NUDOPA-528132 format. One record per atom (N, C-alpha, C, CB): x negated, y, z. Coordinates in steps of 0.1 Angstrom, whole numbers, padded with zeros to 4 digits, always signed. Glycine has a CB too. Layout:
<lumdrens>
XYZ;...
</lumdrens>
This chain:
<lumdrens>
-1108+0025-0017;-1095+0019-0022;-1098+0004-0024;-1091+0026-0035;-1089-0005-0019;-1091-0019-0021;-1085-0023-0035;-1084-0027-0010;-1088-0036-0039;-1081-0041-0051;-1066-0042-0047;-1087-0055-0055;-1057-0039-0057;-1043-0039-0054;-1035-0048-0064;-1038-0025-0055;-1025-0054-0059;-1014-0060-0067;-1001-0052-0064;-1013-0076-0064;-0996-0046-0074;-0984-0038-0073;-0972-0046-0078;-0985-0024-0081;-0963-0049-0069;-0951-0058-0073;-0938-0050-0072;-0951-0070-0063;-0930-0051-0083;-0917-0045-0082;-0911-0045-0096;-0919-0030-0078;-0898-0041-0097;-0890-0041-0109;-0896-0031-0119;-0875-0039-0107;-0892-0032-0132;-0897-0022-0141;-0891-0008-0138;-0893-0026-0156;-0899+0002-0142;-0894+0016-0141;-0895+0022-0127;-0881+0017-0145;-0903+0015-0118;-0904+0020-0104;-0917+0028-0102;-0903+0009-0094;-0925+0030-0113;-0937+0039-0112;-0949+0032-0106;-0934+0051-0103;-0951+0019-0108;-0962+0012-0103;-0976+0017-0108;-0961-0003-0105;-0977+0017-0121;-0990+0022-0127;-0991+0037-0126;-0990+0018-0142;-0980+0044-0126;-0981+0059-0124;-0986+0062-0111;-0967+0065-0126;-0982+0055-0101;-0987+0057-0087;-1002+0056-0086;-0980+0048-0077;-1007+0045-0093;-1021+0042-0093;-1029+0053-0100;-1025+0029-0099;-1023+0058-0111;-1030+0068-0119;-1031+0081-0111;-1023+0070-0132;-1020+0084-0103;-1020+0096-0095;-1031+0095-0084;-1007+0098-0088;-1033+0084-0078;-1043+0082-0068;-1057+0083-0075;-1042+0068-0061;-1058+0077-0087;-1071+0077-0094;-1075+0092-0097;-1071+0069-0106;-1065+0099-0102;-1068+0113-0105;-1072+0122-0093;-1056+0120-0112;-1066+0118-0082;-1069+0125-0069;-1083+0122-0065;-1059+0123-0059;-1087+0109-0066;-1100+0105-0061;-1111+0107-0070;-1099+0090-0057;-1109+0105-0083;-1120+0105-0093;-1121+0119-0100;-1118+0095-0104;-1111+0127-0099;-1111+0141-0104;-1115+0141-0119;-1120+0150-0095;-1126+0149-0122;-1129+0150-0136;-1135+0138-0142;-1139+0162-0137;-1139+0128-0134;-1145+0116-0139;-1135+0106-0144;-1154+0109-0129;-1122+0109-0143;-1111+0099-0145;-1112+0094-0160;-1098+0105-0142;-1115+0102-0169;-1115+0098-0183;-1125+0087-0186;-1119+0110-0192;-1136+0087-0180;-1146+0076-0182;-1146+0065-0172;-1160+0082-0183;-1139+0068-0161;-1140+0058-0150;-1128+0049-0148;-1142+0065-0137;-1118+0051-0157;-1106+0043-0156;-1103+0036-0169;-1093+0052-0152;-1100+0023-0168;-1096+0015-0180;-1082+0010-0177;-1106+0004-0183;-1072+0013-0186;-1059+0008-0185;-1055-0001-0196;-1049+0020-0184;-1050-0013-0193;-1047-0023-0203;-1033-0028-0200;-1057-0034-0204;-1025-0031-0210;-1012-0038-0209;-1015-0053-0210;-1001-0033-0219;-1015-0060-0199;-1019-0074-0200;-1009-0083-0207;-1020-0079-0186;-0997-0078-0210;-0987-0086-0218;-0992-0086-0233;-0973-0081-0216;-0999-0076-0237;-1004-0076-0251;-1018-0081-0251;-1004-0061-0256;-1027-0077-0242;-1041-0081-0241;-1042-0091-0229;-1051-0069-0240;-1038-0103-0231;-1037-0112-0220;-1046-0124-0221;-1023-0117-0218;-1054-0125-0232;-1062-0137-0234;-1075-0136-0227;-1065-0139-0249;-1082-0147-0227;-1095-0148-0219;-1106-0139-0227;-1100-0162-0218;-1104-0138-0240;-1114-0130-0247;-1114-0115-0243;-1112-0132-0263;-1101-0110-0241;-1100-0096-0236;-1107-0094-0223;-1085-0093-0236;-1105-0104-0214;-1111-0103-0201;-1127-0103-0202;-1107-0115-0192;-1132-0112-0210;-1146-0113-0212;-1152-0101-0219;-1150-0126-0219;-1145-0095-0229;-1151-0085-0237;-1147-0071-0231;-1146-0086-0251;-1134-0067-0231;-1130-0054-0227;-1133-0051-0212;-1116-0051-0230;-1127-0061-0204;-1128-0058-0189;-1142-0060-0184;-1118-0068-0182;-1149-0071-0188;-1162-0072-0183;-1172-0062-0188;-1168-0086-0187;-1169-0058-0201;-1178-0047-0207;-1176-0034-0199;-1174-0045-0221;-1164-0031-0196;-1162-0018-0188;-1167-0019-0174;-1146-0015-0188;-1165-0031-0168;-1171-0033-0154;-1186-0032-0154;-1166-0046-0148;-1192-0036-0165;-1207-0036-0166;-1213-0022-0168;-1212-0046-0177;-1205-0013-0174;-1209+0000-0177;-1213+0008-0164;-1199+0008-0185;-1223+0017-0166;-1226+0026-0155;-1220+0039-0157;-1242+0028-0154;-1211+0043-0148;-1203+0055-0149;-1205+0063-0136;-1188+0052-0151;-1207+0077-0138;-1209+0085-0127;-1195+0088-0120;-1216+0099-0131;-1194+0085-0108;-1182+0088-0100;-1185+0095-0087;-1174+0074-0097;-1175+0102-0081;-1178+0108-0068;-1183+0099-0058;-1165+0115-0063;-1191+0103-0048;-1197+0095-0038;-1186+0087-0031;-1205+0103-0028;-1188+0074-0029;-1179+0065-0022;-1167+0060-0031;-1173+0072-0010;-1167+0065-0043;-1156+0060-0052;-1161+0049-0061;-1151+0072-0060;-1151+0043-0068;-1154+0032-0077;-1147+0034-0091;-1150+0018-0071;-1152+0027-0101;-1145+0026-0113;-1132+0019-0111;-1153+0020-0125;-1122+0021-0119;-1109+0015-0117;-1104+0008-0130;-1098+0025-0112;-1099-0004-0129;-1093-0011-0141;-1078-0014-0137;-1101-0024-0144;-1069-0009-0145;-1055-0010-0143;-1049-0020-0153;-1047+0003-0143;-1043-0031-0148;-1037-0041-0157;-1022-0041-0155;-1043-0055-0154;-1015-0036-0164;-1000-0036-0164;-0995-0049-0169;-0994-0024-0172;-0984-0053-0163;-0978-0066-0167;-0988-0078-0165;-0973-0066-0181;-0995-0077-0153;-1005-0087-0151;-1000-0101-0149;-1012-0084-0138;-0987-0103-0146;-0982-0117-0145;-0980-0124-0158;-0969-0117-0138;-0983-0116-0169;-0982-0122-0183;-0995-0128-0187;-0977-0112-0193;-1006-0126-0179;-1019-0131-0183;-1019-0146-0182;-1030-0125-0174;-1027-0153-0191;-1028-0167-0190;-1037-0171-0178;-1035-0173-0203;-1035-0184-0174;-1043-0188-0162;-1058-0187-0164;-1038-0202-0158;-1062-0191-0176;-1076-0191-0179;-1082-0177-0179;-1079-0197-0193;-1074-0167-0183;-1078-0153-0183;-1078-0148-0168;-1068-0144-0191;-1069-0153-0160;-1069-0149-0146;-1081-0155-0139;-1056-0154-0139;-1085-0167-0142;-1097-0173-0136;-1109-0165-0140;-1098-0188-0141;-1110-0161-0152;-1121-0153-0157;-1121-0139-0149;-1121-0151-0172;-1109-0134-0148;-1108-0121-0141;-1113-0122-0126;-1094-0116-0141;-1110-0133-0120;-1114-0136-0106;-1129-0135-0105;-1109-0149-0101;-1136-0141-0114;-1151-0141-0114;-1156-0127-0116;-1156-0150-0125;-1150-0119-0124;-1154-0105-0127;-1152-0097-0114;-1147-0099-0139;-1140-0099-0108;-1137-0091-0095;-1147-0094-0085;-1123-0095-0090;-1152-0106-0084;-1162-0110-0074;-1176-0104-0078;-1163-0125-0073;-1179-0105-0090;-1193-0101-0095;-1195-0086-0094;-1195-0105-0109;-1184-0078-0097;-1185-0063-0097;-1178-0057-0086;-1180-0058-0111;-1177-0064-0075;-1169-0058-0064;-1175-0045-0058;-1168-0068-0053;-1188-0043-0060;-1195-0032-0054;-1193-0019-0063;-1209-0034-0053;-1188-0020-0075;-1187-0009-0084;-1173-0007-0090;-1197-0010-0095;-1165-0017-0090;-1152-0016-0097;-1141-0021-0088;-1153-0025-0110;-1130-0014-0089;-1117-0019-0083;-1107-0022-0093;-1112-0008-0073;-1098-0031-0090;-1087-0035-0099;-1073-0032-0093;-1089-0050-0102;-1064-0028-0102;-1050-0026-0098;-1042-0034-0108;-1046-0011-0097;-1035-0044-0103;-1027-0053-0112;-1012-0051-0109;-1031-0068-0110;-1005-0045-0119;-0991-0043-0117;-0983-0055-0123;-0986-0030-0124;-0973-0060-0116;-0965-0071-0121;-0951-0071-0116;-0972-0085-0117;-0942-0079-0122;-0929-0080-0117;-0927-0092-0107;-0919-0082-0129;-0936-0102-0109;-0935-0114-0101;-0949-0118-0096;-0929-0126-0109;-0952-0116-0083;-0966-0118-0078;-0969-0133-0078;-0968-0112-0065;-0959-0142-0078;-0961-0156-0077;-0968-0162-0090;-0948-0164-0075;-0968-0154-0101;-0975-0158-0113;-0989-0154-0113;-0968-0152-0125;-0994-0147-0103;-1008-0143-0101;-1014-0154-0093;-1010-0129-0094;-1026-0160-0097;-1032-0171-0090;-1036-0167-0076;-1044-0176-0099;-1037-0176-0068;-1040-0174-0054;-1053-0168-0051;-1039-0187-0046;-1064-0172-0058;-1077-0166-0056;-1077-0151-0059;-1087-0172-0065;-1069-0146-0068;-1068-0131-0071;-1060-0125-0060;-1062-0129-0085;-1049-0131-0056;-1041-0125-0045;-1049-0123-0032;-1028-0134-0043;-1057-0133-0030;-1065-0132-0017;-1075-0121-0017;-1072-0145-0014;-1079-0116-0029;-1088-0105-0031;-1082-0091-0031;-1097-0107-0043;-1068-0091-0030;-1061-0079-0032;-1051-0076-0021;-1053-0079-0045;-1049-0063-0019;-1038-0059-0010;-1025-0058-0018;-1041-0045-0003;-1014-0064-0014;-1002-0064-0021;-0993-0053-0017;-0995-0078-0019;-0989-0045-0026;-0980-0034-0024;-0967-0036-0031;-0986-0020-0028;-0955-0036-0024;-0943-0040-0030;-0934-0027-0032;-0935-0050-0021;-0929-0026-0045;-0920-0015-0048;-0906-0020-0049;-0925-0008-0062;-0897-0011-0045;-0882-0015-0046;-0876-0005-0056;-0875-0013-0032;-0864-0009-0061;-0857+0000-0070;-0855+0014-0063;-0843-0006-0074;-0855+0024-0072;-0853+0037-0067;-0838+0039-0063;-0857+0048-0077;-0836+0047-0053;-0822+0049-0049;-0816+0059-0058;-0822+0055-0034;-0803+0060-0058;-0795+0069-0067;-0799+0084-0064;-0780+0067-0066;-0801+0087-0051;-0805+0100-0047;-0818+0104-0053;-0805+0102-0032;-0828+0095-0053;-0841+0098-0058;-0841+0100-0073;-0851+0086-0054;-0834+0092-0080;-0833+0093-0094;-0826+0107-0098;-0825+0082-0101;-0815+0110-0091;-0807+0122-0093;-0816+0134-0091;-0795+0123-0085;-0824+0134-0080;-0833+0146-0077;-0842+0148-0089;-0840+0143-0064;-0849+0137-0094;-0859+0139-0104;-0852+0143-0117;-0866+0126-0106;-0840+0137-0120;-0833+0141-0133;-0830+0155-0133;-0821+0132-0134;-0825+0160-0122;-0821+0175-0121;-0833+0184-0123;-0815+0178-0108;-0845+0180-0118;-0857+0187-0120;-0860+0188-0135;-0869+0182-0112;-0860+0176-0141;-0863+0175-0156;-0853+0183-0164;-0863+0160-0160;-0840+0182-0161;-0830+0189-0169;-0831+0204-0167;-0816+0184-0165;-0833+0208-0155;-0835+0223-0153;-0847+0228-0159;-0835+0226-0138;-0858+0221-0158;-0871+0225-0165;-0870+0226-0180;-0882+0216-0161;-0863+0216-0186;-0862+0215-0200;-0850+0224-0206;-0860+0201-0205;-0842+0229-0196;-0831+0237-0201;-0820+0229-0207;-0835+0248-0211;-0818+0217-0202;-0807+0208-0208;-0794+0210-0200;-0812+0193-0207;-0783+0212-0208;-0770+0214-0202;-0765+0201-0198;-0761+0222-0211;-0759+0200-0186;-0753+0187-0181;-0742+0190-0172;-0764+0179-0174;-0733+0179-0170;-0723+0179-0160;-0726+0170-0149;-0709+0176-0167;-0720+0171-0138;-0723+0162-0127;-0719+0148-0130;-0715+0167-0114;-0708+0147-0138;-0704+0133-0142;-0714+0127-0152;-0690+0134-0149;-0720+0136-0160;-0730+0131-0169;-0742+0126-0162;-0734+0141-0179;-0746+0133-0151;-0758+0129-0143;-0755+0116-0136;-0762+0140-0133;-0743+0114-0131;-0739+0102-0124;-0739+0090-0134;-0725+0103-0118;-0735+0093-0147;-0735+0082-0157;-0749+0078-0160;-0728+0087-0170;-0759+0087-0160;-0773+0084-0162;-0778+0075-0151;-0781+0096-0163;-0774+0078-0138;-0778+0070-0127;-0772+0056-0128;-0773+0076-0114;-0759+0055-0132;-0752+0042-0133;-0759+0033-0143;-0737+0044-0137;-0763+0039-0155;-0769+0031-0165;-0783+0027-0162;-0768+0038-0179;-0790+0035-0154;-0804+0033-0151;-0806+0021-0142;-0810+0045-0145;-0797+0019-0132;-0798+0008-0122;-0811+0008-0115;-0795-0005-0130;-0816+0019-0110;-0828+0020-0102;-0841+0021-0111;-0829+0008-0094;-0840+0022-0124;-0851+0023-0133;-0853+0038-0137;-0850+0014-0145;-0863+0045-0132;-0865+0059-0135;-0869+0061-0150;-0876+0065-0126;-0876+0052-0155;-0881+0053-0169;-0868+0052-0178;-0891+0042-0173;-0859+0042-0175;-0847+0041-0183;-0838+0053-0182;-0840+0028-0179;-0838+0059-0170;-0829+0070-0168;-0835+0082-0177;-0829+0074-0153;-0848+0084-0177;-0854+0095-0185;-0852+0092-0200;-0869+0097-0182;-0853+0080-0204;-0851+0077-0218;-0837+0079-0222;-0855+0062-0221;-0827+0075-0214;-0813+0078-0217;-0810+0093-0217;-0804+0071-0206;-0816+0100-0208;-0815+0115-0208;-0819+0121-0221;-0822+0121-0196;-0831+0117-0225;-0837+0122-0237;-0828+0119-0249;-0851+0117-0239;-0824+0107-0250;-0815+0103-0262;-0802+0110-0262;-0813+0088-0261;-0796+0112-0250;-0783+0119-0249;-0784+0133-0253;-0777+0117-0235;-0795+0140-0248;-0797+0154-0250;-0800+0156-0265;-0809+0159-0242;-0808+0147-0271;-0811+0148-0285;-0799+0146-0294;-0822+0139-0289;-0790+0137-0290;-0779+0133-0298;-0767+0142-0297;-0775+0119-0295;-0764+0147-0285;-0752+0155-0282;-0755+0169-0277;-0744+0148-0272;-0767+0172-0273;-0770+0185-0268;-0766+0188-0254;-0763+0195-0277;-0755+0182-0249;-0751+0183-0235;-0749+0169-0230;-0737+0190-0235;-0754+0167-0217;-0753+0154-0211;-0740+0153-0204;-0765+0152-0200;-0730+0146-0210;-0717+0144-0205;-0715+0129-0203;-0706+0150-0214;-0705+0125-0195;-0703+0111-0191;-0701+0102-0203;-0691+0110-0182;-0691+0106-0212;-0688+0097-0223;-0700+0096-0233;-0676+0102-0231;-0707+0107-0234;-0719+0108-0243;-0730+0098-0239;-0725+0122-0244;-0732+0098-0226;-0742+0089-0220;-0739+0074-0223;-0744+0090-0205;-0726+0070-0222;-0723+0056-0224;-0723+0053-0239;-0709+0053-0218;-0721+0063-0247;-0722+0060-0262;-0736+0058-0266;-0716+0072-0270;-0745+0066-0260;-0760+0064-0263;-0765+0051-0257;-0767+0076-0257;-0761+0048-0245;-0767+0036-0239;-0760+0023-0244;-0765+0037-0224;-0749+0025-0251;-0742+0013-0256;-0739+0003-0245;-0750+0007-0267;-0733+0008-0234;-0729-0001-0224;-0714+0000-0222;-0735+0003-0210;-0707-0011-0218;-0693-0011-0216;-0689+0001-0207;-0687-0024-0210;-0678+0008-0210;-0674+0019-0202;-0670+0015-0188;-0663+0027-0209;-0675+0021-0178;-0672+0016-0164;-0657+0017-0160;-0680+0024-0154;-0650+0027-0166;-0636+0029-0163;-0628+0016-0168;-0630+0041-0170;-0632+0011-0180;-0625-0001-0185;-0629-0013-0176;-0630-0003-0199;-0641-0014-0172;-0645-0025-0164;-0638-0024-0150;-0661-0025-0162;-0636-0012-0145;-0629-0010-0132;-0615-0015-0133;-0630+0004-0128;-0608-0012-0145;-0595-0017-0147;-0594-0032-0148;-0589-0010-0159;-0604-0038-0153;-0605-0053-0154;-0604-0058-0140;-0617-0058-0162;-0613-0053-0131;-0614-0058-0118;-0601-0055-0110;-0626-0052-0111;-0595-0043-0112;-0583-0040-0105;-0572-0050-0108;-0578-0026-0109;-0571-0054-0121;-0561-0064-0125;-0564-0078-0119;-0561-0066-0140;-0577-0081-0117;-0581-0093-0111;-0577-0093-0096;-0596-0096-0112;-0579-0082-0089;-0575-0081-0075;-0560-0082-0073;-0580-0067-0070;-0552-0079-0083;-0537-0080-0083;-0533-0093-0088;-0531-0068-0090;-0542-0102-0093;-0538-0115-0098;-0533-0114-0112;-0528-0121-0089;-0535-0103-0119;-0530-0102-0133;-0540-0107-0143;-0526-0087-0136;-0540-0120-0144;-0551-0126-0153;-0549-0122-0167;-0550-0141-0151;-0537-0123-0172;-0535-0120-0187;-0539-0106-0190;-0520-0122-0190;-0536-0096-0181;-0539-0082-0184;-0554-0080-0183;-0533-0073-0174;-0561-0087-0174;-0576-0086-0173;-0582-0092-0185;-0581-0094-0160;-0577-0103-0191;-0582-0109-0203;-0581-0100-0215;-0576-0123-0205;-0569-0093-0216;-0567-0084-0227;-0578-0073-0227;-0553-0078-0227;-0581-0068-0216;-0591-0057-0215;-0605-0062-0218;-0590-0050-0201;-0608-0073-0212;-0622-0079-0214;-0624-0083-0228;-0624-0090-0204;-0613-0088-0235;-0614-0092-0249;-0617-0080-0258;-0601-0099-0253;-0611-0068-0254;-0613-0056-0261;-0628-0052-0261;-0605-0045-0255;-0634-0054-0249;-0649-0051-0248;-0657-0062-0256;-0653-0051-0233;-0653-0074-0254;-0660-0085-0261;-0660-0084-0276;-0655-0099-0256;-0649-0081-0282;-0648-0080-0296;-0655-0068-0302;-0633-0080-0301;-0658-0058-0293;-0666-0047-0298;-0681-0051-0300;-0665-0035-0288;-0685-0063-0296;-0698-0068-0298;-0708-0067-0286;-0704-0061-0309;-0703-0063-0275;-0712-0062-0263;-0716-0076-0259;-0704-0055-0251;-0729-0076-0254;-0735-0088-0249;-0728-0092-0236;-0750-0087-0248;-0727-0106-0234;-0720-0110-0222;-0728-0106-0210;-0719-0126-0223;-0741-0106-0211;-0749-0102-0199;-0746-0087-0196;-0764-0104-0202;-0745-0079-0206;-0742-0065-0203;-0728-0063-0196;-0742-0057-0216;-0719-0071-0201;-0705-0071-0195;-0706-0075-0180;-0695-0080-0202;-0713-0086-0177;-0714-0091-0164;-0721-0081-0155;-0721-0105-0163;-0732-0075-0160;-0740-0065-0152;-0731-0053-0149;-0752-0061-0160;-0723-0048-0158;-0715-0037-0156;-0704-0040-0145;-0708-0032-0168;-0698-0052-0146;-0688-0056-0136;-0695-0058-0122;-0682-0070-0140;-0707-0063-0122;-0714-0065-0109;-0717-0052-0102;-0727-0072-0111;-0721-0042-0110;-0724-0028-0104;-0712-0022-0098;-0731-0019-0114;-0700-0024-0105;-0688-0018-0100;-0683-0026-0088;-0677-0018-0112;-0685-0039-0088;-0680-0047-0077;-0687-0042-0064;-0684-0062-0079;-0699-0038-0065;-0707-0034-0053;-0702-0022-0046;-0721-0033-0056;-0695-0013-0053;-0691+0000-0048;-0676+0002-0048;-0698+0011-0055;-0668-0005-0055;-0654-0002-0057;-0647-0003-0043;-0647-0011-0067;-0638+0007-0040;-0631+0008-0028;-0619-0001-0027;-0628+0022-0024;-0614-0006-0039;-0602-0014-0039;-0603-0028-0033;-0597-0014-0053;-0615-0032-0032;-0618-0046-0026;-0613-0046-0012;-0633-0050-0027;-0605-0056-0008;-0599-0057+0005;-0609-0059+0016;-0588-0068+0005;-0618-0067+0014;-0628-0071+0025;-0642-0073+0019;-0623-0083+0033;-0651-0072+0028;-0665-0075+0024;-0667-0090+0020;-0675-0071+0035;-0659-0099+0027;-0660-0113+0023;-0655-0115+0009;-0651-0121+0033;-0645-0108+0005;-0640-0109-0009;-0651-0103-0019;-0627-0102-0011;-0657-0092-0015;-0667-0086-0023;-0679-0096-0026;-0672-0073-0017;-0683-0102-0015;-0694-0112-0016;-0690-0124-0024;-0698-0117-0002;-0678-0128-0023;-0673-0139-0032;-0673-0135-0046;-0659-0144-0027;-0669-0123-0049;-0669-0118-0063;-0683-0118-0068;-0663-0104-0063;-0692-0113-0060;-0706-0112-0065;-0712-0126-0067;-0715-0104-0054;-0708-0135-0059;-0713-0149-0060;-0708-0155-0074;-0708-0158-0049;-0695-0152-0077;-0690-0157-0090;-0698-0150-0102;-0675-0154-0091;-0701-0137-0100;-0708-0130-0110;-0722-0136-0112;-0709-0115-0107;-0728-0140-0101;-0742-0147-0102;-0741-0160-0109;-0747-0149-0088;-0730-0168-0107;-0729-0181-0113;-0727-0179-0128;-0717-0188-0107;-0718-0170-0132;-0716-0169-0147;-0728-0163-0154;-0704-0160-0150;-0736-0154-0147;-0748-0149-0153;-0758-0160-0155;-0754-0138-0144;-0759-0169-0145;-0768-0181-0146;-0764-0189-0158;-0769-0189-0133;-0751-0192-0159;-0746-0200-0171;-0749-0194-0184;-0732-0204-0169;-0747-0180-0184;-0749-0173-0197;-0764-0174-0201;-0745-0158-0195;-0773-0172-0191;-0787-0173-0194;-0791-0187-0199;-0796-0169-0182;-0783-0197-0195;-0786-0211-0200;-0780-0214-0214;-0780-0221-0190;-0773-0204-0219;-0768-0205-0233;-0753-0206-0234;-0774-0217-0239;-0746-0207-0222;-0731-0208-0222;-0725-0194-0222;-0726-0216-0210;-0726-0188-0234;-0721-0174-0234;-0709-0172-0243;-0733-0165-0240;-0699-0181-0241;-0687-0180-0249;-0676-0171-0242;-0681-0194-0251;-0666-0168-0250;-0655-0160-0244;-0647-0168-0234;-0646-0156-0256;-0647-0181-0236;-0641-0190-0226;-0647-0189-0212;-0641-0205-0231;-0660-0188-0212;-0667-0187-0199;-0663-0174-0192;-0682-0186-0201;-0661-0163-0200;-0657-0150-0195;-0643-0151-0189;-0658-0140-0206;-0634-0158-0196;-0620-0160-0191;-0620-0168-0178;-0611-0166-0202;-0628-0178-0178;-0629-0187-0166;-0634-0179-0154;-0638-0199-0168;-0643-0169-0157;-0648-0161-0146;-0637-0152-0140;-0660-0152-0151;-0629-0146-0149;-0618-0138-0145;-0607-0146-0137;-0612-0131-0157;-0605-0158-0142;-0596-0166-0135;-0600-0169-0121;-0594-0180-0142;-0613-0171-0119;-0618-0174-0105;-0617-0161-0097;-0633-0178-0106;-0619-0149-0103;-0617-0137-0095;-0603-0135-0091;-0622-0125-0103;-0593-0138-0100;-0579-0137-0096;-0576-0147-0085;-0570-0140-0109;-0581-0159-0086;-0578-0169-0076;-0583-0165-0062;-0584-0182-0080;-0595-0159-0062;-0601-0155-0049;-0593-0143-0043;-0616-0150-0052;-0588-0134-0052;-0580-0123-0047;-0567-0127-0041;-0578-0113-0058;-0561-0137-0046;-0548-0142-0042;-0549-0152-0030;-0540-0148-0053;-0561-0157-0028;-0562-0168-0017;-0559-0161-0004;-0576-0174-0017;-0552-0169+0005;-0550-0163+0019;-0563-0162+0027;-0540-0172+0026;-0564-0152+0035;-0576-0150+0043;-0579-0162+0052;-0575-0137+0051;-0591-0165+0054;-0595-0176+0063;-0592-0172+0078;-0609-0180+0061;-0587-0182+0085;-0586-0180+0100;-0598-0183+0107;-0574-0188+0105;-0603-0173+0114;-0616-0175+0121;-0614-0181+0135;-0624-0162+0122;
</lumdrens>
């Protein structure tokens, strides 16, 4: 097994995949032959010099042809000095130890480490993959659910299996049955039916009606980012959009307001301006090609 850099969004099973491989290869030796650290917490140079180097220096019995394994989760949070020290350890103990570095952004890993690793990229899980696993968990645990409730879990998870399981656990503990409305209450996200009505009003150019609905959500205390994310997810799949060009323009506007919100412009006025742009795009005559 080579050194690995595992790149992908949260909740896609990067470290779990490595642990499964380690268990298969190291078998009964896994307890002593694997060190797992969360680099976002233990990210200083002292941790590298003490914990990581100390473990790499230890003599551990492993199956023939196998190596000890050090797993660093959130490796892109490590300081540059810690990464430089890690590079030296990877070189010094290359004959006995392998490294697996999980991160969300591989560009934050220094080039000398990247050159010593094989990069494996993870994508968001598909809705079908999440649904299949959720059904297995719910059937195994004896949790009652409706199909609409399972779909709501998928909607809120947005490709994150860990988030989907956490939402499932919270909904089952709070309500006993996984139903659509229960999931949205637990996850504290704007209800998609309301968000869909906002977009329908925008498509018909009904700016005032769209603002009334969005103000209802805003005054309930929802974060502007949560509102935009919900609208974006619905934009991607709603059948009422006339053309793919209009859908792409809607998604572009959603990207712009999300960028402005992250910069600190998170006022209600920004939200109304966003809806005004959506109405204008819907009423604009189609371009002649």
